[in-house]
Structures are given as C-alpha cells and as structure tokens.
N, C-alpha and C positions, 0 to 999 in steps of 0.2 A: 579925787580919783586916784586909784592905784593902778599901775600897769606893770605887769611882770612878763618878761620874755625869757624862756629857758630853752637851751638846746643841749643835746647830748648824744653820744654814740653808744652808751651802755644803758644802765637802769636809772631812771629818774622818776621819783614819785613826788607829787606836789599836792598840797592842800592849802586852800585859801579860804578864810572865814571872815565875813564882814557883815556887820549889822547896820552900819550907818552910811556906808559909801557903796558906790557901784564899782565893782572890781572887774579887771580884765586880765585873763591869764592865757598866754600863748606858749605852747610847747612844741618844739620841732625835734624829731629824732630821725637818725639815718643809720641803719645797721640792722643786726639780727637780734631776735629774742628780746625786743624792747618792751617795757611795761610803763604805761603812763596812766595815772589815776588822779583826777582833779575833783575836788569837792568844794562847792560854793553854797552858802546859806544866806538868804536874803534876796531882795528884789534887784533887778537891773544888772545882773552880772553877765559877763561874756567869757566863755571858755573855748579854746581852740587847741586841739591835739592833732599834729601832723606827723605821720610816720610814712615817709615817701622815699622814692628812689634818689640816690645820689648820682654821681657821674656814671653813665652807662659803661659797662653792663652790670653795674652793682644793683643789688636788690635788697629790700627789707623783707625778712622772712620770720614768721612766727611771732608777730607783734600782738600786744594787747593794749587797747586804749579805751579809757572809760571816763565818763563825767557824771557826777551826781549833783543836782541842783534842787533847791527848794525855794518856794515863794514865786513871785510873778515877774513877767517881762525879762526872763533870762534867755540867753542864747548859748547853745552848745553845738560844737562842730567837731567831728572826728574825721580826718582825712587819712586814708590808708590806700594810696594809689601809686600809679607809675611804677609797676612791677613790684608791688608789695603783696606778698603771698602768704597763704594760710594764716590769715589774720582774724582777730576777734575784736569787735567794737561794741560798746554798750553805752547808752545814754539813759539816765533816769531823771525825770523832772516831776515834782509833785507839789501840791499845795497851792496852786495859783493859776492865773490866766496869762495869756499873751506870751507864752514861752515858745521857743524855736529850737528844733532838734534836727540835725543833719548829719548823716553818715555817708561818706563817699569812699567806696572801695572800687575804683574805676580805672580805666585807662591801662589795660594789660595786667590787672591784678589777678592773682589766683592761678599761677602756673607752675610753681615749684614746691618741693618738699621743705618743710620747716618745722622745728620743734616749737611748741606753744608754751610759754610761761604765763604766769598770772592765773587767770580763770580759764584754764584749758579743759573744757569738757566738750560735749557734742562731738564725741568720737575724735578727740584731739583736734578740734576745729576741722570739721568736714573731712575726717579721715587722713589728714596730714599729707599722705602721698599723692592725693588728687589735687592738693593745693587750693581747695575751696575756702572762701571766706565766710564769716558768720557775723551778723549784725543784728542788734535788737534795740528798740526804743520803747520805753514805757512812760506814759504821761498820765497824771491825774489832774482834774480841774477842767474848766471850760475855756473856750475861746483861744486855745493854743494855735499857733500858726507855723508855717514852714516846717512841717514834719515829713521828712522823706529819707529814703535810703536808695543809693545807686550802687549797683554791682555789675562787674563784667566789662563789656566793651573791649574784646580782646584784639585791639589793634596792634599789640606788641606781644610776641611770644606764643601765639597759637591759641589752643582751645581752653576755655574756662570750664572747670568741672565743679559742680555741686556747691554753688553758693547758697546760703540760707539767710533770709531776712524776716524778722518778726517785728511788728509794731502793735502795741496794745495801748489804747487810750480809754480813759474812763472819765467821761464828761461830754458836754454838748458843744457843737460847733467847732470841732477841732479839725486842723488840716494845714495845707500849704497853699499859698497863693498861686504857685505855678510849678509844675514839674520841669526841671531844667532839661535842656537838650532838644534837638530837632525832632525827636521821635515821641514827644509828649502826646498822649492820646487825646484825640478830639472827639466830638460827638457827631456821628454820622449814621446812627442806627435808628433814628426816629424818636428818641427821647428828648427831653428838655434838660440841657446841661445846667446844673446848679451853679450859681455865681459865688457861693460861699467857699471858704478855704477847703483844702483837700489834704488827705493823708495819702502819701504816694510811695510806691516801690517800683524801681526799674531795674531789671536784670537783663543784660544784653550781651551780644558779642559772641555768636557761635558757641553757646553754652549748653551743657547737658546737666539734667537732674537738679535744676535749681528749685528752691522752695521759697515761697513768699506767703506770709501769713499776716493778716491784719484783723485784730480783735477789738471791737468797740462795744463797751457795756458788758454786763453779765446779769445773771438772774438776781433780782432784788435791787440792781443798780442800772436801770435802763438809761439809754442816751438818745439824743435826737439831733437832727440837723447836721450830721456828719457826712463828709464826702470822701470817698476812697477811690484811688486809681492805682492799678497795678499793670505793669507791662513786662512781658518776657519776650524779648526780641531775638530771633534766630536761635530758638531754644528747643531742645528735645528732652522729653522725660521730665518736664517741669510740673510743679504742683503749686496751685494757688488756692488758699483758703481765706474767705472773708466771712466773718460772723459779726453781724450788727444786731444788737438787741434793742428793740423799741421802734420808734416811728420816725418818718420823715428823713430817712437816710438814703444815700446814693452810693452805688458801687459800679465802677467801670473797669472791666478786665479785658486785656488784649494779650493773646498768645500768638506770636508769629513763629511759624515752623522753622526748623533748622535744616541741615543737610543730611540727616540720618536716613539712609536708604530704607531702613526697616520701619520708618514712620516716626512722627514727632511724639505721639503718645503723651501729650500734655493733658493735665487734669485741672479743671476749675470747679470749685465748690463754693457757692455763695448761700448763706443763710441769713434771712432777715425776718425777725420775729417781733411781734408786738400787737397789742389789742387795737391800736389806732390805725396803723398802716402808713399809707403815703410813702412807701419805699419804692426805689427804682433800681433796676439792674440793667446794665448794658454789657454784653459779653461777646467778644469776637475771637474766633479761632481760625487761623490760617494754617493749613497744613493737613496732615494725615494722621488718623488714629487718635484724635483728640476726644476727650469726654468733658461735658459740661453738665453740672447739676445745680439747679437753682430752686431754692425752697423759700417761700414767703407765707406769712400769716398776717391776717388783718384785712383792711379794706383799702381801695384805691391804690393798690400796688401795681407796678408795671415791670415787664421783662421784655427786653429786646435782644434777640440772639442772631448772630450771623456766623455762618461757617462758609469759608471760601478758600480757594487754593492760594498757596504761596506763589507769587509770580513777580519777584523782584529782579533787579539786574544781577544780583549776586546769586540768588537761588531761583533759576528760571523755570524749574519744573512745575508744570500746571497740575498739581495733585491736591486732592481734598477728599480722601477716601476714608471709609471705616471709622467715621466719627460717631459719637453718641452724646445725646443731649436729653436731660430730664428736667422738666419744669413742673414744680408743684406749688399751687397757690390755694390757700384756704381763707375764705372771707368774702367780702362783697366788693363789686366794682373793680376787680383786678383785670389786668391786661397782659397778655402774652403774645409777642410777635416774634416769629422765627423765620430766618432767611437761610435756606439750605442750598448753598451753591456747591453741591457735592455729589458723589456717587457712593453707593454701598454703605450708607449711613443710616442710623436709627435715631428717632426722636420720639419723646413721650411728653405730652402736656396733660396735666391733671388739675382741674379747677373744681373746688367745692364751695358753693355759696351762690349768691344772686348777682345779676347784672355783670357777669364776667364776660370777657371778650378774648378770643384766641384767633390768631391768623398765622398761616404758614405760607411760604413760597418756596418751591423747589424749582430753581431756574438755572440759567447758564452757569456751568461750573468753570468757565474761563473768566470769571469775575465781571461778567456783564450780562444784561438781559438777552443779548444776542449771541452769546457764546454757546459752547457745546452744552446741550441739555443735561440735566441731572438724572441719572438712571439708577435703578435698583435701590432706591431709598425706601425706608419703612417709617411711617408716621402713625402714631396712635394718640388720639385726643379723647379725654373723658371729661365731661362737664356735668356736674350734679347740682341741681337747684335744691335749695333748702326751703322747706315750707311750701305753701300754696297760696292761692288767692289772686285777686286782681292787682293791677299795677305794672309798671315797667320794670319787671324784675327778671326778665328772661336772660339766658345766656346766649351768646352769639358766636358762631364759628365761620370763618372764611378760609378757603385754601386754593392755591394754584400750583399745578405741577406741570413743568415743561420737560418732557423726557419719557423714557420707556421703562416698563417693568417696575414702576413705583407702586407701593401698597399704602393706602390711606384708610385708617379705621377711625370712625367717630362714633362715640356713644354719648348721648345726651339723655339725662333723666330729670323729669320734672315738667312743669307746665310752661307753655309759651316759649320754648327754646327755638332758636333759629339757626339753620345752616344757610347763611346768606342774609345780610341785613339790608339797609336802605341807602347806605353811603356809596360814594364813587368807587371805593375799593371793596365793597361788600359783594363780591361776586359769587358767593356760595362756594361750590367746589367746581373749579375749572381745570380740566385735564387736557393737555395738548401732547399727544403722543400715542404710542402703541403698547399693548400688553400691560396696561395698568389695572390694578384691582382696587375697587372702592367699596367699602362696607360701611353703611350708615344705619345706626339704630337710635330711634327716639322713643322713649317710654314716657307717657304722660299725655296731657291734653293740649290742643291748640299749638302743635309744633309745625314747623315749616322747613322745607328743603328745596333748594335750587341747585341744579347741576348742569354743567355743559362739558361735553367731550368733543374735541375737534382738533384739527391742525391749526393752532393759533397763528402761526407765522404767515400762512397763506389763506386761512379760512377755507381750506380745501377739505374735500370729503375723504380724508386719508388717516383718520385716527382709528386704527384697526385693533381687533383682538383685545378690547378692553372688557372688564367685568365690573358690573355695578349691582350691588345688593342694598336695597332700602327696606328697613323694617320700622314701622310706626305702630305702636300699641298704646291706645289711650285707656284711661282708668274708668272705673264705674261712674256713670252719670257725668262723664266729662265731655268736652267739646272735641270735634273731629280734628284730624291732622291733615296736612296738605303737602303735596309735592307740587309747588308752584302756585301760590295764590296771589302773588304780586308780579308786576312786569319784571322780566329777566332780561338784562342788557338793554340796548338801545334799539335793536332791530326786531325784537320779537318778545312775546310774553310767555315763553315756555317755562315750565318748571324743570323739566329735564330735556335737554337737547343733545342728541347724539348724531355726530357727523362722521361717517365712515362705515366700515364693514366688519364682519366676523365678531361683533361684540355681543355680549350676553347681559341682559338686564332683568333683575328680579325685584319686584316691588310687592311688599305685603303690608296691608293696613288692616289692623284688627281693632274692634271697638266694643265698648259696652255703653252705648248711647241709647236712651229710651226713645220711643217713637216721637218724632218731631224734633229730636236733638240735631245739633250741627253735624253734618256728614264729613266723612273723609273724602278727599278729592285728589286726583292726579291729572296734571296737564303735561304733555310731552310731545316732542317732535323727533322724527327719525329722518335723516337725509342720507341716502346711500348712493354710491356710484357703481354698485355691483351690477354685473352683466349676465350672470348665470346663477342657477340654483345653488351652486356651491359657495357663493359669496352672499351671505345673508346675516342680518342681525336678528336676534331672538329676544323677545320681550314677554315676560309673564307678569301680569298684574292680578293680585288677589285681594279682594276687599270683603271683610265679614261685618255683619251688622246691617243696620238699616240706613237708607237715605245716602248711600255712597255715590260718588260721581267720578267718572273719568271725563273731565271737562266741566268746569264750574259755570262758565257762561254768564252773560248778563251783568248789569250794574257795574260795580267797581272792578270786577274781575275781567273786564273786556267785553267784547260783543259776542253774539251768537255765531259769528263767523269763525270757521276753522280754516285757516290758510297760512301761507308762509309768513305773513306779516303780523297776524294777531291771533295766533292759535290759542284757543282756550279749551282744548280737548286733546285728541290724539291725531296728529298729522303724520302721515307716512308718505315719504317721497323716495323713489328709487326702485330697485328691483330686489325681489326674493327676500324681503323682510317678513318675519313671522311674529305676530302679536297675539297673545292669548290673554283674555280678560275673564276672571271669574268673580261674580258678585253674589252676595247672599243677603237678600232681603230688601226689595223695593228700591232699586238703584237705577242709575242712568249712565249711558256711555255715548259720547259724541266722537265720531271718527271720520277722517277724510283720507282716502287712499288715492295715490297717484303713481301707479307704475308697478305691476307685477309683484304684488304683495298678498299676504294671506292674513286675515283677521278672524279670530275665533272669540265669540262673546257668549258666556253662559251666565244667565241670571236666574236666581231661584228665590222662592219664598215671598213673591210680591203679594201685597194686600192692598186692595183698593175699594173705594166706594164708587157709587155711580158717577160722582163728580170729580174723582181723583184718578191720577195715573200712577202706577207703581213702578213696574219694570219698564224701562224705556231705552231704546237704542235709536240714535240719530246718526245716519250714515250717508255719505256720498262716495261713489267710486268714479274716479276720473279715468283718463286715457291709460290703456295698458291692460295687462292680464291680471286683474284684481280678483281675489276670492274672499268671501266673507261667510262664515258659518255663525248663525245667531240662534241660540236656544234660550227660551224663556219659559219658566215653570212657576205658576202661581197666578194670582189674580192681577188684573190690570196690566196686560202685556201690550206694548206698543212698539212698532217700528216705523219711524218717520224719517224725513230728510232733515238736513241741518237747520232748516227754517223753523223747526218745531212742530207743534201739533197740526195735523191735517196737511202737512207738506210731504212731498214724495221723496223717498230715498231713491236717488238717481244713479243709474249706470250709464256712463258716457264713453264713446270712442271705442267700443269693442269692435273687433273684426272677426271674421270666420276663423282666422288662424289664432287670434289671441282674444277670446271672448272674456267678458267679465262674468263671474259666477256669484250668486247670492242664494244661500240656503237659510230658510227661516223655519224654525220649529217652535210653535206656541201651544202650551197646554193649560188646562183649567179655565183661565179667562175670568171667572168670577162675575161680579155684577156688571162690569164694564165690557166683558168679553175680550177676545183677542183682536188686534188691529194691526194690519200691515199695509202701508202705502208705499208702492214701488213704481218707479218710472224708468224706462229704458230708452237710450238713444244709441244708434249705431247698429252694427251687424253682429250676430252670433252670441249675443248676451243670453245668459241662462239664469232663470229664477226658479227655485223650488220652495213652495210655501206649504207647510203642514200645520193645521190648526185643530185642536181638540178641546172639548169642554167637559 
C-alpha cells in the first residue's frame, strides 16, 4: 500500500499511477486560485482533494479540483467548502464497477468573486462575480455507489448564487446508498421507494438560479435499475433536468421554495424513455410559480406529483400559486397521481395507451386536507385508448377538488373508459365548493362516468354555481355509455349527485346502436335547499338513438325504487329545480320529484309491437308544487308509476295553494296505442292528458 499526503498554498498537481497496488492520495489546499488534478489507473484507489477555508475570515477563491480514475472499486472525493467560492470540481470514473464519487461544495460556499484557473469555462465558473460553484461527475460501468454532489447551505456569508451540478452515468444500478444531511428526501407521495443505490444532488441554503442535471444512458446505450434523487432547498429560479433512457429507473425531485417575493419559479423536467417501462417519478414542489414536466414512454410507469405551500419556520408564508405541471405518458398500465395544494395553478395529464390510471386532488393549500381549499386551478386530462376489443384494457380517471372556481376538463377516447373505478379512492369526480366548471367528454363504447358535487366538509346543500357538461358519443354498432351504472359512494347509487343551488348541468349521449343494442343511461340526484324561484338548478339531458334510459333499474343496477337511498333514475329534492330530458327513439325515463320542481320529458320515434313498450315514462310527484310536462311521439307510448307497467303515476300532498301539475301529450300510439295511468292524492292537483292516434 502506498499512501501520499500533500498540502500546499499555491499550485500543486499530482498524478499517481499503479497497476499492482491500491494507492491512496490526499491533497489539502488553503488559498486562492489553487489547482489540483489527480489521476489513478487500476482498481481499489482512493483520491481526496480538499480545498477548504483556513482560519476565519480567510477564504479559498477560484479553485479547480479534479480526479480521473479507471478500473473498479475506486473512491474519489473533492471537498471545496467552508467559504470556498467560485470553484470548479470534476470527477471522472470509467471502465469498472463499485466506484464512489463525491463532491462537496457546502457550508457557506459560493459567496465571493474569484478568478478561476485550470479548466475555467461555464462563464468563468458561474459568472465569477456571483460566486457560484460548478461540479460534475461522469461514470461509466455498472454497480457504482456513493455518487452525489452537495452545494450551498449558506450558513456563513449570506446568499448562494447560481451553483451548477451535473452527473452523467452510463451503466446499470448506479447510485449512492444514502444522501447525507437531515434533509434527505424521503418517500411520502404514494410510490414505492427503491432500495437500490442512488445518484444524488443536493443544492440548499437560500440559493438562487441553481442548476441540477442527471443523465443516465443515451440512445443506443440504455440503462436500467438506476435511482436518482435531487433536492433544491430554499431555492428560487432553480432548474432540474433528469433524463433516464430505458427501463426500471426511479427519479425523486424536491424543490423547496425560497424567500423571493416574486415567486420561486423553479423548473423540473424529467424524461424516462424505454420500450419496457417500469419507471417511476416522484416530484414535489413547495412554493410559488413552479413548473413540473414529466414525460414517460413504455408500460407500468408511475408518476406522483405534489404541489404545496412552503410553510417552514424560516419561510412561514403559506403560498403555492401560479404553478404549472405537465405529465405525458405513452404506453400501457401507466399511473399518474397529482396532489395540487395550490391556487391559480395549471396541470395537464396526457396518457396514450391502455389500462392507464390518472388521479388528481385539489385540496387544502395550507398543507393539510383541512386547510384553506385550493381555488382557481385548471386541470386538463386526456386519455386515449389504443385499439379495441374485449378485456380489461380501459383507462380510469378519478378526481377531487375542494375549493372554488376550479376548472376540470377530461377527454377519454376509446372503449370501456371509466371516470370513477371500483376502489376505495375511485370516487369519479368529486367537487366540494362553488363556481367550479367540469367538462367531461367520452368518445367510444361502454364508457362510465360518476360525479358528485357537494359541500364535503359538512355534507350540506351549499355547493352553488357549479357547471357540469358531460358528452358521451359511442361509435357505430357499439355498446351504450353510462352516467352512473355502479353504486356511487356508500349512501347512494347515483351516477351524478348535485347538492346545492344555482348549478347548471348538461348531459348529452349520442349513439349509433342498432335496434336491440345496449342503451345509454343516466342516473342522477339533485338535492337543493333553494326557497324561491330565483334559486334553482337547471339540468338538460339529451339522448339520441334507441333504447336509452334515464334510470337503469332492476338487477345489478339497483332496484326499481327511486329514492334518497337507492336512486336508479332521476331523483329531485328541494325547490325550483328545472330538468329537461329529450330522448329520440324508444326510450325510458324514471323520475321522482319532491318539492317545487319542474320536469320536462320529450320522447320521439318510438316503435312498438303489440307485446312491447317503446317510449315510457315512470314518474311520482311527492309533496310540494311539482310540475311535469311529458310529450311522447311515436308508437308504444306509456306513462306509469315507478312500480312499472300498469302502476299509477302518483301525485301526492298537493294543496289548493301549491298544487301538483302533470301535463301528458301522446301522439300516434301505433299497435299498442297510448297509455297513461295517473293517480292523485291531496287537494288542488291538476292533470292534463292529450292523446291522438
């Protein structure tokens, strides 16, 4: 064993070459404009370069430290810390496995002006006058360990400006066992933390305009099994780039905002590409004005995103505004989960392929589910299924928004897609708040949507002024689409549940289904606490094609009962709600009204034989001033009660001051004629029936 220790105050250059022995070289420098370069060839070598502070207030300014090693099981460390400023550090390791590379530019580094000698580029090492440090590590080979860079932590001398760190590895299973320091990123965003080694960069300490880049693999030389962690703590204007080529890689990025009143403006970009997939990203942004872009290709990829306010003892401002997130996934069985604890932020999720899953939550922006709700956020989700046919290949989306004036747009294309799955967190779209806008479009066959709008904190009827638009279009000879075909929640089976006033709902279902094909269906409930005609919800439902249903009824879809516990049709409770239903071609509507509401049903184009019913309305009106207008045009028109054929559509509880009104118009009739069964209880109820043949 050879062991060499060198110290110097000026310029020292050292090279050690050994083929038969393990060498150890340690070099200490204290002063300005120092250059240290060490080269070791062969396995098992140790190189340490230290360019650190002497007795305070002395500093090391404008230093260059580098180590080059080849072969296996080598260790290289460059220390430029304790008031070492405008420094450049580089480590290159190639040709083997089990190597370790560490660069430490920490503890008050990067605060003063200093000339750079040696390899001084990168704008004279981060522009000289700003005092930023520059570090890079390059490794080739597999199974390298302890690869990390630490910069910043301005506990001495003020603000760190513009540090830059780059790590490039070309091989599999490279990384570090543990990122030093108490701020090492943990896993709390829902993913599964890999246990393999990690490649890490930490930039901290009230810093501005830091850059952190990790590159793993390249075109023609893919890698797998790598783990990346990057932290930028108390940082404004920071940039993070992670590019991993191939499969089974993991990236964890955290950017914690600084004290810049104009916003943190941190940027994260993560690219994971490969035909196999199994990649995972966890990205967390705390602060204001941040941008996150995640792009993945392949299958079985996962993304977990969290945006929340910076709320530490040092920076106590609860701010998390004006952030932007873009997630793009191409392939099968990918997963994107986003947690927006923010206001005035934009997010886009795009998934192309089969069996993909996306979930978002816009919740309390005070870093808890019970904090101030997130307002004025804009979310767009696009899921495109590739191909067609049977099998569990649908895409699934779930979303929850707690707050006001949020906009959610979801577009699903293909067969069998779901807004709302079957798991405990598969709530469809759940909006708690006022003034939210929800637009859902599903194109294809056998798609499903579940929605709930309410005041989730109290379950009160106070979610007002919301807008919902649902468009479902199926393709030629396809199966019908559904708003609510499976139980929704634990207390009811609604497809769309609306609690509150002043809201506007538009549902359109179009189809090209041949006679006897599976119908489109809508199940929904409206609960209102409105007390006058100025406080009302408006719902328009339009269904085209044959065999459509408002209310599926029967068998696995619930009972024929329409009530607050098991509604499988249209349930209206409260005052001054207005519902309009238009159906084209042999359809059915089931409705129950309970309190000062108006229902309009128009059915056209019914075709029936002597033994079949075509257009059919099943309706009950409970206590209150309810009004229903029913128009049926075509053969086989029927108006019954909710009990089905030959039961009476009932009006109950009317008074002379507040009568129920039922207007029925039936034309043509056909082989089965027109049929209207109506029963009345109470005073002042009004029925008008017009039939023509």
